[in-house]
N, CA, C and O atoms as a GROMACS GRO file, in nm:
protein
  580
    1MET      N    1  -1.888  -1.951  -6.331
    1MET     CA    2  -2.024  -1.977  -6.374
    1MET      C    3  -2.035  -1.937  -6.521
    1MET      O    4  -1.984  -1.833  -6.562
    2TYR      N    5  -2.102  -2.020  -6.598
    2TYR     CA    6  -2.129  -1.992  -6.739
    2TYR      C    7  -2.280  -1.984  -6.756
    2TYR      O    8  -2.353  -2.072  -6.711
    3ILE      N    9  -2.326  -1.878  -6.822
    3ILE     CA   10  -2.470  -1.859  -6.841
    3ILE      C   11  -2.497  -1.820  -6.986
    3ILE      O   12  -2.424  -1.740  -7.044
    4THR      N   13  -2.602  -1.877  -7.043
    4THR     CA   14  -2.658  -1.824  -7.167
    4THR      C   15  -2.807  -1.806  -7.142
    4THR      O   16  -2.875  -1.896  -7.092
    5VAL      N   17  -2.855  -1.690  -7.178
    5VAL     CA   18  -2.997  -1.659  -7.161
    5VAL      C   19  -3.048  -1.584  -7.284
    5VAL      O   20  -2.971  -1.517  -7.352
    6PRO      N   21  -3.177  -1.597  -7.312
    6PRO     CA   22  -3.232  -1.523  -7.425
    6PRO      C   23  -3.235  -1.373  -7.395
    6PRO      O   24  -3.259  -1.330  -7.282
    7HIS      N   25  -3.211  -1.296  -7.498
    7HIS     CA   26  -3.203  -1.150  -7.488
    7HIS      C   27  -3.341  -1.091  -7.516
    7HIS      O   28  -3.408  -1.133  -7.610
    8TRP      N   29  -3.385  -0.995  -7.435
    8TRP     CA   30  -3.512  -0.927  -7.458
    8TRP      C   31  -3.511  -0.854  -7.593
    8TRP      O   32  -3.614  -0.846  -7.660
    9ASN      N   33  -3.398  -0.803  -7.631
    9ASN     CA   34  -3.385  -0.729  -7.756
    9ASN      C   35  -3.342  -0.822  -7.870
    9ASN      O   36  -3.239  -0.800  -7.934
   10TYR      N   37  -3.421  -0.926  -7.894
   10TYR     CA   38  -3.387  -1.019  -8.003
   10TYR      C   39  -3.430  -0.960  -8.137
   10TYR      O   40  -3.517  -0.873  -8.142
   11PRO      N   41  -3.369  -1.006  -8.248
   11PRO     CA   42  -3.403  -0.953  -8.380
   11PRO      C   43  -3.549  -0.984  -8.418
   11PRO      O   44  -3.599  -1.093  -8.390
   12PHE      N   45  -3.614  -0.890  -8.482
   12PHE     CA   46  -3.754  -0.905  -8.523
   12PHE      C   47  -3.775  -1.033  -8.602
   12PHE      O   48  -3.867  -1.109  -8.571
   13PHE      N   49  -3.693  -1.060  -8.702
   13PHE     CA   50  -3.715  -1.176  -8.788
   13PHE      C   51  -3.688  -1.309  -8.718
   13PHE      O   52  -3.730  -1.414  -8.768
   14TRP      N   53  -3.620  -1.308  -8.605
   14TRP     CA   54  -3.594  -1.433  -8.534
   14TRP      C   55  -3.724  -1.491  -8.481
   14TRP      O   56  -3.745  -1.613  -8.483
   15ASP      N   57  -3.812  -1.403  -8.432
   15ASP     CA   58  -3.939  -1.447  -8.374
   15ASP      C   59  -4.043  -1.336  -8.390
   15ASP      O   60  -4.083  -1.274  -8.292
   16PRO      N   61  -4.086  -1.310  -8.515
   16PRO     CA   62  -4.176  -1.198  -8.542
   16PRO      C   63  -4.306  -1.200  -8.464
   16PRO      O   64  -4.356  -1.096  -8.421
   17ILE      N   65  -4.362  -1.317  -8.444
   17ILE     CA   66  -4.490  -1.327  -8.375
   17ILE      C   67  -4.478  -1.277  -8.232
   17ILE      O   68  -4.553  -1.189  -8.190
   18ASN      N   69  -4.384  -1.332  -8.157
   18ASN     CA   70  -4.368  -1.290  -8.018
   18ASN      C   71  -4.310  -1.149  -8.008
   18ASN      O   72  -4.336  -1.078  -7.910
   19TYR      N   73  -4.233  -1.108  -8.105
   19TYR     CA   74  -4.180  -0.971  -8.105
   19TYR      C   75  -4.295  -0.871  -8.103
   19TYR      O   76  -4.295  -0.776  -8.024
   20VAL      N   77  -4.392  -0.892  -8.190
   20VAL     CA   78  -4.508  -0.802  -8.197
   20VAL      C   79  -4.594  -0.816  -8.071
   20VAL      O   80  -4.634  -0.716  -8.012
   21LEU      N   81  -4.623  -0.940  -8.031
   21LEU     CA   82  -4.704  -0.961  -7.911
   21LEU      C   83  -4.641  -0.895  -7.789
   21LEU      O   84  -4.710  -0.831  -7.709
   22GLN      N   85  -4.511  -0.911  -7.775
   22GLN     CA   86  -4.440  -0.860  -7.659
   22GLN      C   87  -4.438  -0.707  -7.657
   22GLN      O   88  -4.462  -0.646  -7.552
   23ARG      N   89  -4.411  -0.645  -7.769
   23ARG     CA   90  -4.395  -0.500  -7.772
   23ARG      C   91  -4.527  -0.424  -7.783
   23ARG      O   92  -4.537  -0.311  -7.735
   24VAL      N   93  -4.627  -0.483  -7.846
   24VAL     CA   94  -4.755  -0.415  -7.864
   24VAL      C   95  -4.855  -0.451  -7.753
   24VAL      O   96  -4.921  -0.363  -7.698
   25PHE      N   97  -4.865  -0.580  -7.722
   25PHE     CA   98  -4.967  -0.626  -7.628
   25PHE      C   99  -4.912  -0.668  -7.491
   25PHE      O  100  -4.988  -0.709  -7.404
   26LYS      N  101  -4.781  -0.657  -7.473
   26LYS     CA  102  -4.717  -0.693  -7.345
   26LYS      C  103  -4.744  -0.837  -7.304
   26LYS      O  104  -4.762  -0.866  -7.186
   27THR      N  105  -4.747  -0.926  -7.401
   27THR     CA  106  -4.766  -1.068  -7.375
   27THR      C  107  -4.683  -1.148  -7.475
   27THR      O  108  -4.620  -1.089  -7.562
   28HIS      N  109  -4.682  -1.279  -7.464
   28HIS     CA  110  -4.608  -1.365  -7.555
   28HIS      C  111  -4.662  -1.508  -7.544
   28HIS      O  112  -4.738  -1.540  -7.453
   29ILE      N  113  -4.623  -1.591  -7.637
   29ILE     CA  114  -4.656  -1.733  -7.633
   29ILE      C  115  -4.541  -1.801  -7.559
   29ILE      O  116  -4.426  -1.794  -7.603
   30LYS      N  117  -4.571  -1.864  -7.448
   30LYS     CA  118  -4.466  -1.912  -7.358
   30LYS      C  119  -4.418  -2.054  -7.386
   30LYS      O  120  -4.304  -2.087  -7.352
   31SER      N  121  -4.501  -2.138  -7.446
   31SER     CA  122  -4.456  -2.275  -7.471
   31SER      C  123  -4.522  -2.330  -7.597
   31SER      O  124  -4.620  -2.276  -7.647
   32GLY      N  125  -4.464  -2.439  -7.647
   32GLY     CA  126  -4.515  -2.502  -7.767
   32GLY      C  127  -4.446  -2.452  -7.894
   32GLY      O  128  -4.351  -2.375  -7.888
   33PHE      N  129  -4.496  -2.498  -8.006
   33PHE     CA  130  -4.434  -2.469  -8.136
   33PHE      C  131  -4.418  -2.320  -8.162
   33PHE      O  132  -4.314  -2.278  -8.213
   34TRP      N  133  -4.517  -2.238  -8.128
   34TRP     CA  134  -4.513  -2.095  -8.159
   34TRP      C  135  -4.445  -2.011  -8.051
   34TRP      O  136  -4.444  -1.889  -8.061
   35ALA      N  137  -4.390  -2.074  -7.950
   35ALA     CA  138  -4.326  -1.999  -7.841
   35ALA      C  139  -4.198  -1.931  -7.884
   35ALA      O  140  -4.159  -1.830  -7.825
   36GLY      N  141  -4.132  -1.984  -7.984
   36GLY     CA  142  -4.010  -1.920  -8.034
   36GLY      C  143  -3.904  -1.902  -7.928
   36GLY      O  144  -3.872  -1.995  -7.854
   37VAL      N  145  -3.850  -1.781  -7.921
   37VAL     CA  146  -3.741  -1.751  -7.830
   37VAL      C  147  -3.783  -1.768  -7.683
   37VAL      O  148  -3.697  -1.786  -7.597
   38TRP      N  149  -3.910  -1.762  -7.654
   38TRP     CA  150  -3.960  -1.776  -7.518
   38TRP      C  151  -3.969  -1.921  -7.472
   38TRP      O  152  -3.979  -1.945  -7.352
   39ASN      N  153  -3.966  -2.017  -7.563
   39ASN     CA  154  -3.992  -2.156  -7.527
   39ASN      C  155  -3.902  -2.201  -7.412
   39ASN      O  156  -3.779  -2.194  -7.419
   40MET      N  157  -3.966  -2.248  -7.305
   40MET     CA  158  -3.899  -2.302  -7.186
   40MET      C  159  -3.829  -2.194  -7.102
   40MET      O  160  -3.745  -2.227  -7.019
   41HIS      N  161  -3.863  -2.067  -7.122
   41HIS     CA  162  -3.802  -1.958  -7.043
   41HIS      C  163  -3.910  -1.880  -6.970
   41HIS      O  164  -4.015  -1.848  -7.027
   42ASP      N  165  -3.884  -1.848  -6.844
   42ASP     CA  166  -3.977  -1.767  -6.765
   42ASP      C  167  -3.965  -1.619  -6.796
   42ASP      O  168  -4.061  -1.544  -6.783
   43ARG      N  169  -3.846  -1.577  -6.838
   43ARG     CA  170  -3.823  -1.436  -6.867
   43ARG      C  171  -3.712  -1.421  -6.970
   43ARG      O  172  -3.630  -1.511  -6.990
   44LEU      N  173  -3.711  -1.306  -7.035
   44LEU     CA  174  -3.600  -1.265  -7.119
   44LEU      C  175  -3.532  -1.150  -7.047
   44LEU      O  176  -3.598  -1.073  -6.977
   45TYR      N  177  -3.402  -1.138  -7.064
   45TYR     CA  178  -3.328  -1.036  -6.992
   45TYR      C  179  -3.284  -0.920  -7.080
   45TYR      O  180  -3.252  -0.938  -7.198
   46HIS      N  181  -3.283  -0.801  -7.022
   46HIS     CA  182  -3.209  -0.688  -7.076
   46HIS      C  183  -3.067  -0.706  -7.023
   46HIS      O  184  -3.048  -0.759  -6.913
   47ALA      N  185  -2.967  -0.662  -7.099
   47ALA     CA  186  -2.828  -0.681  -7.059
   47ALA      C  187  -2.800  -0.621  -6.921
   47ALA      O  188  -2.736  -0.685  -6.837
   48LYS      N  189  -2.847  -0.500  -6.896
   48LYS     CA  190  -2.819  -0.434  -6.767
   48LYS      C  191  -2.882  -0.511  -6.651
   48LYS      O  192  -2.823  -0.520  -6.543
   49ASP      N  193  -3.001  -0.566  -6.672
   49ASP     CA  194  -3.068  -0.643  -6.567
   49ASP      C  195  -2.994  -0.773  -6.536
   49ASP      O  196  -2.980  -0.811  -6.420
   50LEU      N  197  -2.946  -0.839  -6.641
   50LEU     CA  198  -2.870  -0.962  -6.621
   50LEU      C  199  -2.741  -0.933  -6.545
   50LEU      O  200  -2.704  -1.006  -6.454
   51ARG      N  201  -2.673  -0.826  -6.583
   51ARG     CA  202  -2.551  -0.786  -6.511
   51ARG      C  203  -2.581  -0.763  -6.362
   51ARG      O  204  -2.507  -0.809  -6.275
   52ASN      N  205  -2.689  -0.692  -6.335
   52ASN     CA  206  -2.725  -0.662  -6.196
   52ASN      C  207  -2.753  -0.789  -6.116
   52ASN      O  208  -2.707  -0.802  -6.002
   53VAL      N  209  -2.829  -0.881  -6.173
   53VAL     CA  210  -2.862  -1.006  -6.103
   53VAL      C  211  -2.734  -1.083  -6.069
   53VAL      O  212  -2.720  -1.133  -5.958
   54ILE      N  213  -2.644  -1.092  -6.164
   54ILE     CA  214  -2.520  -1.167  -6.143
   54ILE      C  215  -2.433  -1.101  -6.036
   54ILE      O  216  -2.379  -1.169  -5.949
   55GLN      N  217  -2.420  -0.970  -6.043
   55GLN     CA  218  -2.337  -0.898  -5.946
   55GLN      C  219  -2.398  -0.902  -5.806
   55GLN      O  220  -2.326  -0.916  -5.708
   56LYS      N  221  -2.531  -0.890  -5.796
   56LYS     CA  222  -2.597  -0.896  -5.666
   56LYS      C  223  -2.584  -1.035  -5.603
   56LYS      O  224  -2.589  -1.048  -5.481
   57ALA      N  225  -2.566  -1.137  -5.684
   57ALA     CA  226  -2.548  -1.273  -5.633
   57ALA      C  227  -2.404  -1.298  -5.589
   57ALA      O  228  -2.371  -1.408  -5.545
   58GLY      N  229  -2.318  -1.196  -5.599
   58GLY     CA  230  -2.181  -1.208  -5.551
   58GLY      C  231  -2.082  -1.259  -5.654
   58GLY      O  232  -1.982  -1.321  -5.618
   59PHE      N  233  -2.109  -1.235  -5.781
   59PHE     CA  234  -2.018  -1.278  -5.887
   59PHE      C  235  -1.955  -1.157  -5.955
   59PHE      O  236  -2.016  -1.050  -5.964
   60LYS      N  237  -1.833  -1.177  -6.003
   60LYS     CA  238  -1.765  -1.076  -6.084
   60LYS      C  239  -1.771  -1.122  -6.230
   60LYS      O  240  -1.730  -1.234  -6.261
   61ILE      N  241  -1.822  -1.038  -6.316
   61ILE     CA  242  -1.835  -1.074  -6.458
   61ILE      C  243  -1.700  -1.063  -6.526
   61ILE      O  244  -1.636  -0.958  -6.525
   62GLU      N  245  -1.656  -1.174  -6.585
   62GLU     CA  246  -1.528  -1.177  -6.657
   62GLU      C  247  -1.547  -1.163  -6.808
   62GLU      O  248  -1.458  -1.115  -6.878
   63ARG      N  249  -1.662  -1.205  -6.856
   63ARG     CA  250  -1.690  -1.197  -7.000
   63ARG      C  251  -1.840  -1.182  -7.019
   63ARG      O  252  -1.919  -1.249  -6.953
   64PHE      N  253  -1.879  -1.095  -7.110
   64PHE     CA  254  -2.020  -1.074  -7.140
   64PHE      C  255  -2.031  -1.052  -7.290
   64PHE      O  256  -1.982  -0.952  -7.343
   65ASP      N  257  -2.096  -1.145  -7.360
   65ASP     CA  258  -2.109  -1.136  -7.506
   65ASP      C  259  -2.255  -1.140  -7.547
   65ASP      O  260  -2.336  -1.212  -7.489
   66ASN      N  261  -2.288  -1.062  -7.649
   66ASN     CA  262  -2.419  -1.068  -7.715
   66ASN      C  263  -2.399  -1.152  -7.841
   66ASN      O  264  -2.313  -1.122  -7.924
   67LEU      N  265  -2.479  -1.259  -7.856
   67LEU     CA  266  -2.455  -1.357  -7.963
   67LEU      C  267  -2.577  -1.373  -8.054
   67LEU      O  268  -2.691  -1.361  -8.010
   68THR      N  269  -2.551  -1.399  -8.179
   68THR     CA  270  -2.646  -1.438  -8.282
   68THR      C  271  -2.745  -1.327  -8.318
   68THR      O  272  -2.848  -1.308  -8.253
   69HIS      N  273  -2.710  -1.256  -8.422
   69HIS     CA  274  -2.798  -1.151  -8.475
   69HIS      C  275  -2.862  -1.193  -8.607
   69HIS      O  276  -2.980  -1.167  -8.631
   70TYR      N  277  -2.784  -1.257  -8.692
   70TYR     CA  278  -2.831  -1.288  -8.827
   70TYR      C  279  -2.902  -1.423  -8.833
   70TYR      O  280  -2.857  -1.520  -8.773
   71GLY      N  281  -3.010  -1.427  -8.905
   71GLY     CA  282  -3.084  -1.550  -8.927
   71GLY      C  283  -3.193  -1.524  -9.029
   71GLY      O  284  -3.228  -1.410  -9.056
   72ILE      N  285  -3.247  -1.630  -9.084
   72ILE     CA  286  -3.356  -1.613  -9.180
   72ILE      C  287  -3.486  -1.596  -9.102
   72ILE      O  288  -3.496  -1.641  -8.987
   73PRO      N  289  -3.586  -1.531  -9.160
   73PRO     CA  290  -3.714  -1.514  -9.090
   73PRO      C  291  -3.771  -1.649  -9.046
   73PRO      O  292  -3.770  -1.747  -9.121
   74PHE      N  293  -3.821  -1.652  -8.924
   74PHE     CA  294  -3.881  -1.773  -8.864
   74PHE      C  295  -3.783  -1.888  -8.856
   74PHE      O  296  -3.823  -2.004  -8.866
   75ASN      N  297  -3.656  -1.860  -8.836
   75ASN     CA  298  -3.550  -1.959  -8.835
   75ASN      C  299  -3.582  -2.079  -8.745
   75ASN      O  300  -3.574  -2.193  -8.789
   76HIS      N  301  -3.617  -2.054  -8.620
   76HIS     CA  302  -3.640  -2.165  -8.527
   76HIS      C  303  -3.766  -2.242  -8.562
   76HIS      O  304  -3.773  -2.362  -8.536
   77TYR      N  305  -3.866  -2.177  -8.620
   77TYR     CA  306  -3.987  -2.249  -8.662
   77TYR      C  307  -3.953  -2.345  -8.777
   77TYR      O  308  -3.998  -2.459  -8.778
   78LEU      N  309  -3.874  -2.297  -8.872
   78LEU     CA  310  -3.836  -2.380  -8.987
   78LEU      C  311  -3.751  -2.499  -8.942
   78LEU      O  312  -3.767  -2.610  -8.993
   79THR      N  313  -3.661  -2.475  -8.849
   79THR     CA  314  -3.577  -2.584  -8.796
   79THR      C  315  -3.664  -2.689  -8.728
   79THR      O  316  -3.646  -2.809  -8.750
   80ASN      N  317  -3.757  -2.644  -8.648
   80ASN     CA  318  -3.848  -2.735  -8.578
   80ASN      C  319  -3.933  -2.813  -8.678
   80ASN      O  320  -3.948  -2.935  -8.665
   81LEU      N  321  -3.987  -2.744  -8.776
   81LEU     CA  322  -4.070  -2.808  -8.877
   81LEU      C  323  -3.990  -2.911  -8.959
   81LEU      O  324  -4.037  -3.022  -8.985
   82GLY      N  325  -3.867  -2.873  -8.998
   82GLY     CA  326  -3.781  -2.965  -9.072
   82GLY      C  327  -3.752  -3.092  -8.992
   82GLY      O  328  -3.754  -3.202  -9.047
   83PHE      N  329  -3.726  -3.075  -8.864
   83PHE     CA  330  -3.702  -3.191  -8.778
   83PHE      C  331  -3.825  -3.281  -8.771
   83PHE      O  332  -3.814  -3.403  -8.779
   84ARG      N  333  -3.942  -3.220  -8.756
   84ARG     CA  334  -4.066  -3.298  -8.747
   84ARG      C  335  -4.092  -3.377  -8.875
   84ARG      O  336  -4.135  -3.492  -8.871
   85ILE      N  337  -4.066  -3.314  -8.989
   85ILE     CA  338  -4.085  -3.382  -9.118
   85ILE      C  339  -3.984  -3.495  -9.131
   85ILE      O  340  -4.019  -3.607  -9.170
   86ARG      N  341  -3.859  -3.466  -9.100
   86ARG     CA  342  -3.750  -3.564  -9.116
   86ARG      C  343  -3.772  -3.686  -9.027
   86ARG      O  344  -3.737  -3.798  -9.067
   87THR      N  345  -3.829  -3.668  -8.908
   87THR     CA  346  -3.844  -3.780  -8.815
   87THR      C  347  -3.983  -3.842  -8.817
   87THR      O  348  -4.009  -3.939  -8.744
   88SER      N  349  -4.072  -3.790  -8.898
   88SER     CA  350  -4.208  -3.844  -8.903
   88SER      C  351  -4.211  -3.982  -8.970
   88SER      O  352  -4.139  -4.007  -9.067
   89LYS      N  353  -4.293  -4.069  -8.918
   89LYS     CA  354  -4.312  -4.201  -8.978
   89LYS      C  355  -4.388  -4.191  -9.110
   89LYS      O  356  -4.386  -4.285  -9.190
   90LEU      N  357  -4.456  -4.079  -9.132
   90LEU     CA  358  -4.534  -4.060  -9.253
   90LEU      C  359  -4.451  -4.008  -9.371
   90LEU      O  360  -4.496  -4.013  -9.486
   91THR      N  361  -4.330  -3.958  -9.344
   91THR     CA  362  -4.244  -3.905  -9.450
   91THR      C  363  -4.181  -4.020  -9.528
   91THR      O  364  -4.117  -4.107  -9.468
   92PRO      N  365  -4.197  -4.021  -9.660
   92PRO     CA  366  -4.136  -4.128  -9.742
   92PRO      C  367  -3.985  -4.132  -9.724
   92PRO      O  368  -3.920  -4.028  -9.710
   93ILE      N  369  -3.929  -4.252  -9.726
   93ILE     CA  370  -3.786  -4.272  -9.703
   93ILE      C  371  -3.701  -4.199  -9.806
   93ILE      O  372  -3.595  -4.147  -9.772
   94ASN      N  373  -3.746  -4.194  -9.933
   94ASN     CA  374  -3.665  -4.126 -10.034
   94ASN      C  375  -3.658  -3.975 -10.007
   94ASN      O  376  -3.557  -3.911 -10.039
   95LEU      N  377  -3.762  -3.917  -9.948
   95LEU     CA  378  -3.758  -3.775  -9.909
   95LEU      C  379  -3.666  -3.757  -9.788
   95LEU      O  380  -3.587  -3.662  -9.784
   96LYS      N  381  -3.675  -3.846  -9.692
   96LYS     CA  382  -3.587  -3.838  -9.574
   96LYS      C  383  -3.440  -3.844  -9.615
   96LYS      O  384  -3.356  -3.775  -9.556
   97GLN      N  385  -3.409  -3.926  -9.716
   97GLN     CA  386  -3.270  -3.941  -9.759
   97GLN      C  387  -3.216  -3.813  -9.823
   97GLN      O  388  -3.095  -3.792  -9.825
   98THR      N  389  -3.303  -3.729  -9.875
   98THR     CA  390  -3.256  -3.602  -9.932
   98THR      C  391  -3.246  -3.493  -9.824
   98THR      O  392  -3.186  -3.388  -9.848
   99MET      N  393  -3.303  -3.518  -9.708
   99MET     CA  394  -3.304  -3.419  -9.600
   99MET      C  395  -3.192  -3.443  -9.500
   99MET      O  396  -3.216  -3.450  -9.380
  100THR      N  397  -3.072  -3.455  -9.550
  100THR     CA  398  -2.957  -3.473  -9.462
  100THR      C  399  -2.839  -3.396  -9.518
  100THR      O  400  -2.826  -3.379  -9.639
  101LYS      N  401  -2.754  -3.349  -9.428
  101LYS     CA  402  -2.632  -3.284  -9.474
  101LYS      C  403  -2.520  -3.386  -9.494
  101LYS      O  404  -2.413  -3.352  -9.544
  102PHE      N  405  -2.546  -3.511  -9.456
  102PHE     CA  406  -2.449  -3.617  -9.472
  102PHE      C  407  -2.486  -3.703  -9.592
  102PHE      O  408  -2.547  -3.809  -9.578
  103SER      N  409  -2.449  -3.656  -9.710
  103SER     CA  410  -2.486  -3.726  -9.832
  103SER      C  411  -2.390  -3.842  -9.857
  103SER      O  412  -2.271  -3.832  -9.829
  104THR      N  413  -2.443  -3.952  -9.911
  104THR     CA  414  -2.360  -4.068  -9.942
  104THR      C  415  -2.316  -4.067 -10.088
  104THR      O  416  -2.247  -4.158 -10.133
  105HIS      N  417  -2.356  -3.963 -10.161
  105HIS     CA  418  -2.315  -3.953 -10.301
  105HIS      C  419  -2.264  -3.812 -10.327
  105HIS      O  420  -2.284  -3.721 -10.246
  106ASP      N  421  -2.197  -3.794 -10.442
  106ASP     CA  422  -2.132  -3.666 -10.472
  106ASP      C  423  -2.230  -3.554 -10.506
  106ASP      O  424  -2.201  -3.437 -10.483
  107LYS      N  425  -2.343  -3.590 -10.561
  107LYS     CA  426  -2.440  -3.488 -10.602
  107LYS      C  427  -2.506  -3.424 -10.480
  107LYS      O  428  -2.555  -3.494 -10.391
  108LYS      N  429  -2.508  -3.291 -10.478
  108LYS     CA  430  -2.572  -3.219 -10.368
  108LYS      C  431  -2.723  -3.230 -10.379
  108LYS      O  432  -2.780  -3.220 -10.488
  109THR      N  433  -2.788  -3.252 -10.265
  109THR     CA  434  -2.934  -3.256 -10.262
  109THR      C  435  -2.986  -3.114 -10.242
  109THR      O  436  -2.910  -3.024 -10.206
  110TRP      N  437  -3.114  -3.094 -10.265
  110TRP     CA  438  -3.175  -2.963 -10.243
  110TRP      C  439  -3.159  -2.920 -10.098
  110TRP      O  440  -3.139  -2.802 -10.069
  111PHE      N  441  -3.168  -3.017 -10.007
  111PHE     CA  442  -3.158  -2.987  -9.865
  111PHE      C  443  -3.016  -2.945  -9.827
  111PHE      O  444  -2.997  -2.851  -9.750
  112SER      N  445  -2.917  -3.015  -9.881
  112SER     CA  446  -2.778  -2.980  -9.849
  112SER      C  447  -2.742  -2.843  -9.905
  112SER      O  448  -2.659  -2.773  -9.846
  113ARG      N  449  -2.802  -2.804 -10.018
  113ARG     CA  450  -2.778  -2.668 -10.071
  113ARG      C  451  -2.838  -2.562  -9.979
  113ARG      O  452  -2.779  -2.457  -9.959
  114ILE      N  453  -2.955  -2.591  -9.924
  114ILE     CA  454  -3.017  -2.498  -9.828
  114ILE      C  455  -2.929  -2.487  -9.704
  114ILE      O  456  -2.905  -2.377  -9.654
  115LEU      N  457  -2.880  -2.600  -9.654
  115LEU     CA  458  -2.793  -2.599  -9.538
  115LEU      C  459  -2.664  -2.522  -9.565
  115LEU      O  460  -2.616  -2.450  -9.477
  116ASP      N  461  -2.609  -2.536  -9.684
  116ASP     CA  462  -2.488  -2.460  -9.720
  116ASP      C  463  -2.514  -2.310  -9.712
  116ASP      O  464  -2.432  -2.235  -9.659
  117PHE      N  465  -2.628  -2.267  -9.763
  117PHE     CA  466  -2.663  -2.125  -9.758
  117PHE      C  467  -2.682  -2.080  -9.613
  117PHE      O  468  -2.632  -1.974  -9.575
  118LEU      N  469  -2.752  -2.159  -9.533
  118LEU     CA  470  -2.775  -2.123  -9.393
  118LEU      C  471  -2.645  -2.118  -9.315
  118LEU      O  472  -2.626  -2.031  -9.230
  119ASN      N  473  -2.555  -2.211  -9.342
  119ASN     CA  474  -2.424  -2.209  -9.276
  119ASN      C  475  -2.344  -2.086  -9.316
  119ASN      O  476  -2.275  -2.026  -9.233
  120TYR      N  477  -2.353  -2.047  -9.443
  120TYR     CA  478  -2.286  -1.925  -9.490
  120TYR      C  479  -2.341  -1.804  -9.414
  120TYR      O  480  -2.264  -1.721  -9.366
  121LEU      N  481  -2.472  -1.796  -9.404
  121LEU     CA  482  -2.536  -1.685  -9.332
  121LEU      C  483  -2.497  -1.687  -9.184
  121LEU      O  484  -2.469  -1.583  -9.125
  122ASP      N  485  -2.496  -1.805  -9.124
  122ASP     CA  486  -2.467  -1.818  -8.983
  122ASP      C  487  -2.323  -1.780  -8.949
  122ASP      O  488  -2.295  -1.739  -8.836
  123GLN      N  489  -2.231  -1.792  -9.043
  123GLN     CA  490  -2.092  -1.753  -9.019
  123GLN      C  491  -2.080  -1.606  -8.982
  123GLN      O  492  -1.983  -1.565  -8.918
  124ARG      N  493  -2.178  -1.526  -9.021
  124ARG     CA  494  -2.177  -1.385  -8.984
  124ARG      C  495  -2.203  -1.367  -8.834
  124ARG      O  496  -2.182  -1.258  -8.780
  125ASN      N  497  -2.247  -1.472  -8.766
  125ASN     CA  498  -2.271  -1.468  -8.622
  125ASN      C  499  -2.150  -1.510  -8.540
  125ASN      O  500  -2.157  -1.512  -8.417
  126ASP      N  501  -2.039  -1.544  -8.605
  126ASP     CA  502  -1.921  -1.593  -8.535
  126ASP      C  503  -1.843  -1.480  -8.468
  126ASP      O  504  -1.722  -1.467  -8.488
  127ARG      N  505  -1.912  -1.399  -8.392
  127ARG     CA  506  -1.849  -1.289  -8.319
  127ARG      C  507  -1.948  -1.240  -8.214
  127ARG      O  508  -2.065  -1.278  -8.213
  128SER      N  509  -1.897  -1.155  -8.127
  128SER     CA  510  -1.984  -1.091  -8.029
  128SER      C  511  -2.031  -0.959  -8.088
  128SER      O  512  -1.956  -0.891  -8.158
  129PHE      N  513  -2.154  -0.922  -8.059
  129PHE     CA  514  -2.213  -0.799  -8.113
  129PHE      C  515  -2.217  -0.693  -8.004
  129PHE      O  516  -2.214  -0.724  -7.885
  130SER      N  517  -2.223  -0.568  -8.046
  130SER     CA  518  -2.229  -0.458  -7.949
  130SER      C  519  -2.358  -0.467  -7.868
  130SER      O  520  -2.453  -0.534  -7.907
  131SER      N  521  -2.359  -0.399  -7.756
  131SER     CA  522  -2.477  -0.404  -7.668
  131SER      C  523  -2.598  -0.337  -7.731
  131SER      O  524  -2.710  -0.359  -7.684
  132ASN      N  525  -2.580  -0.256  -7.836
  132ASN     CA  526  -2.691  -0.189  -7.903
  132ASN      C  527  -2.755  -0.275  -8.012
  132ASN      O  528  -2.863  -0.241  -8.062
  133THR      N  529  -2.691  -0.384  -8.048
  133THR     CA  530  -2.740  -0.471  -8.155
  133THR      C  531  -2.840  -0.571  -8.099
  133THR      O  532  -2.819  -0.627  -7.991
  134SER      N  533  -2.949  -0.593  -8.173
  134SER     CA  534  -3.042  -0.697  -8.131
  134SER      C  535  -2.976  -0.833  -8.148
  134SER      O  536  -2.919  -0.863  -8.253
  135THR      N  537  -2.983  -0.914  -8.044
  135THR     CA  538  -2.924  -1.048  -8.051
  135THR      C  539  -3.019  -1.148  -7.984
  135THR      O  540  -3.104  -1.111  -7.904
  136VAL      N  541  -3.002  -1.274  -8.019
  136VAL     CA  542  -3.090  -1.378  -7.967
  136VAL      C  543  -3.056  -1.410  -7.822
  136VAL      O  544  -3.146  -1.436  -7.741
  137CYS      N  545  -2.927  -1.409  -7.788
  137CYS     CA  546  -2.892  -1.446  -7.652
  137CYS      C  547  -2.769  -1.372  -7.602
  137CYS      O  548  -2.698  -1.306  -7.678
  138MET      N  549  -2.746  -1.387  -7.472
  138MET     CA  550  -2.628  -1.332  -7.407
  138MET      C  551  -2.553  -1.446  -7.341
  138MET      O  552  -2.613  -1.540  -7.288
  139PHE      N  553  -2.422  -1.436  -7.343
  139PHE     CA  554  -2.334  -1.536  -7.284
  139PHE      C  555  -2.248  -1.467  -7.178
  139PHE      O  556  -2.187  -1.364  -7.205
  140VAL      N  557  -2.245  -1.525  -7.059
  140VAL     CA  558  -2.172  -1.464  -6.948
  140VAL      C  559  -2.081  -1.565  -6.882
  140VAL      O  560  -2.120  -1.680  -6.860
  141VAL      N  561  -1.958  -1.522  -6.852
  141VAL     CA  562  -1.868  -1.597  -6.768
  141VAL      C  563  -1.846  -1.511  -6.643
  141VAL      O  564  -1.806  -1.395  -6.653
  142ALA      N  565  -1.872  -1.568  -6.526
  142ALA     CA  566  -1.857  -1.493  -6.400
  142ALA      C  567  -1.791  -1.582  -6.296
  142ALA      O  568  -1.799  -1.705  -6.300
  143LYS      N  569  -1.724  -1.515  -6.202
  143LYS     CA  570  -1.653  -1.586  -6.098
  143LYS      C  571  -1.703  -1.538  -5.962
  143LYS      O  572  -1.724  -1.418  -5.942
  144LYS      N  573  -1.722  -1.630  -5.869
  144LYS     CA  574  -1.768  -1.597  -5.734
  144LYS      C  575  -1.661  -1.514  -5.664
  144LYS      O  576  -1.543  -1.549  -5.664
  145ILE      N  577  -1.705  -1.404  -5.606
  145ILE     CA  578  -1.610  -1.315  -5.537
  145ILE      C  579  -1.580  -1.371  -5.398
  145ILE      O  580  -1.503  -1.312  -5.323
   0.00000   0.00000   0.00000
């Protein structure tokens, strides 16, 4: 079995709005644009709770990784917004043509430079983080006993 689930201890800047709502007011935005890390999820897991659920279901955990710590503030909101602008019928075609990482000419566009920076930053996530580090999600490989 392969599982990825959002981590309760996600980084503050990944989803600042829900981070504050969750920790101060014990609530969150569950769906829509502002749902952030919660979007389409009924719950977020603590690592120990996820381990317990998997083991109680009769599985042996073979691999458990905490993934994705680094990101720019409001990363998923910006990605969502960029997609909406890029696919909107109201966005001029010449702007859409600059909003791609697949350039047809040698000159870098402003958008491709931003993507280069984000890819550089994201390379710092190409590893598993310790259980004490805030991460966006957990990845588990388990085998039925």
